[in-house]
Phi, psi and omega in degrees: 000126177252148176238130179286132178280351180276307185237001178077006179287160182251151175231133177237131182203170181247140174205156173272342183226093186298317180298313179299314182294319177298317177297319178300317179297314181289337176273359178079022182275354177256119185301319185286343182239358187299331179281357181248006181287153005275164181241157170238145178280120181263319189200143170213157175234143179246134179232142175287329182262126175301321183299318177296318180296318179294321178297317180296315178302313180299317180300315180294324182282329186264338187238111183301325180295324179292317177294319177300315179297319180296315181297324178293320181293329183248025187304323178288337177277343185275349184283000000 
């Protein structure tokens, strides 16, 4: 989970290389987030299975309750 330092919005995504992807977002290489850079890394989860990681990303994006639970769990990091 990334948080924009510009407007405080969150970005959730799946990647195999977190360091590379984080750099891409902060370098403005992602069309959908380039106007919200810079970002800070707030939270991440690691999965051995790509399928599990994609399922978790989908779950967070489609189900408000899942995202709400994550935000509650990481509430001190979101400030």
